[in-house]
C-alpha positions as CSV (number, residue, x, y, z in Angstrom):
1,X,3.6,9.9,7.5
2,X,1.2,12.2,9.4
3,X,4.3,13.8,11.0
4,X,5.4,14.8,7.5
5,X,1.9,16.2,6.6
6,X,0.7,13.2,4.6
7,X,-2.3,11.1,5.6
8,X,-1.9,7.7,3.8
9,X,-5.0,6.2,5.5
10,X,-8.0,7.1,3.2
11,X,-10.8,4.6,3.1
12,X,-12.9,3.6,0.1
13,X,-15.9,5.1,1.8
14,X,-14.1,8.5,2.2
15,X,-13.2,8.6,-1.5
16,X,-16.7,7.6,-2.4
17,X,-18.0,10.6,-0.3
18,X,-15.5,12.9,-2.0
19,X,-16.6,11.7,-5.4
20,X,-20.3,12.1,-4.4
21,X,-19.6,15.7,-3.2
22,X,-17.9,16.4,-6.6
23,X,-21.1,15.4,-8.4
24,X,-20.3,11.8,-9.5
25,X,-23.2,9.3,-9.7
26,X,-23.4,5.5,-10.0
27,X,-20.4,5.2,-7.7
28,X,-19.1,1.8,-7.1
29,X,-16.3,0.3,-5.1
30,X,-14.3,-2.8,-6.0
31,X,-12.2,-4.4,-3.3
32,X,-9.2,-6.8,-4.0
33,X,-6.7,-8.4,-1.7
34,X,-3.1,-8.2,-3.0
35,X,-0.7,-10.7,-1.4
36,X,2.5,-9.1,-0.1
37,X,4.5,-12.3,-0.9
38,X,3.9,-15.4,-3.0
39,X,1.9,-17.3,-0.4
40,X,-1.4,-17.6,-2.3
41,X,-2.6,-20.9,-3.8
42,X,-4.1,-19.0,-6.7
43,X,-1.5,-18.9,-9.5
44,X,-2.1,-15.3,-10.5
45,X,-2.1,-14.0,-7.0
46,X,1.0,-16.0,-6.2
47,X,2.8,-14.4,-9.1
48,X,1.5,-10.9,-8.1
49,X,2.7,-11.5,-4.6
50,X,6.1,-12.5,-5.8
51,X,6.5,-9.3,-7.8
52,X,5.2,-7.3,-4.9
53,X,7.7,-8.9,-2.4
54,X,10.6,-8.4,-4.9
55,X,9.7,-4.8,-5.4
56,X,9.3,-4.0,-1.7
57,X,12.4,-5.8,-0.5
58,X,14.6,-4.2,-3.2
59,X,13.2,-0.7,-2.6
60,X,12.7,-0.5,1.2
61,X,15.8,1.5,1.8
62,X,14.9,4.2,-0.7
63,X,11.3,4.4,0.5
64,X,12.4,4.6,4.2
65,X,15.4,6.8,4.3
66,X,13.9,10.3,4.4
67,X,11.0,9.3,6.7
68,X,13.2,7.5,9.3
69,X,16.1,9.8,9.3
70,X,14.5,13.3,8.8
71,X,11.2,12.8,10.5
72,X,11.9,10.1,13.1
73,X,15.6,11.0,13.9
74,X,17.1,7.6,13.2
75,X,20.7,7.3,12.0
76,X,21.4,5.4,8.8
77,X,23.0,2.4,10.5
78,X,20.0,1.9,12.8
79,X,17.7,2.1,9.8
80,X,19.7,-0.5,7.7
81,X,19.8,-2.9,10.6
82,X,16.0,-2.5,11.1
83,X,15.3,-3.0,7.4
84,X,17.3,-6.2,7.4
85,X,14.9,-7.6,10.0
86,X,11.9,-6.3,7.9
87,X,13.2,-8.0,4.8
88,X,13.8,-11.2,6.7
89,X,10.2,-11.2,8.0
90,X,8.8,-10.2,4.5
91,X,10.3,-13.4,3.1
92,X,8.8,-15.7,5.8
93,X,6.4,-18.1,4.1
94,X,4.3,-18.5,7.3
95,X,3.1,-14.9,7.1
96,X,0.2,-14.4,4.8
97,X,0.0,-10.7,4.6
98,X,-1.9,-8.7,2.0
99,X,-2.9,-5.2,1.1
100,X,-6.5,-4.4,0.8
101,X,-6.8,-2.5,-2.5
102,X,-9.9,-0.8,-3.8
103,X,-11.0,1.0,-6.9
104,X,-13.7,3.6,-6.7
105,X,-15.4,4.5,-9.9
106,X,-18.4,6.6,-11.0
107,X,-19.8,8.8,-13.7
108,X,-19.8,12.5,-13.9
109,X,-23.2,13.5,-15.3
110,X,-23.2,15.8,-18.3
111,X,-24.3,19.4,-17.6
112,X,-27.6,20.4,-19.2
């Protein structure tokens, strides 16, 4: 995505720094692990992982088309073959992948 001018790698500490620079106080960070498929033994996380996998597998083509064809120069057939492998691996129960999610929150003090 950097090739397209978009940095998708922003850490919680960077966002915290941006908020601090903007004048926020009492800044906190809450980190959560979201399963990428229904592998978790926790019932709620298993369900969330199932929805996550369903959404990603169904939407991979739409999310990938512009990036792979316009920015990386792949043709549509190459991309579809590649995405079939990605979908196959995404469904593998032996892979316990997750996304680290975080929420950064704080308060903006009232001006005097």
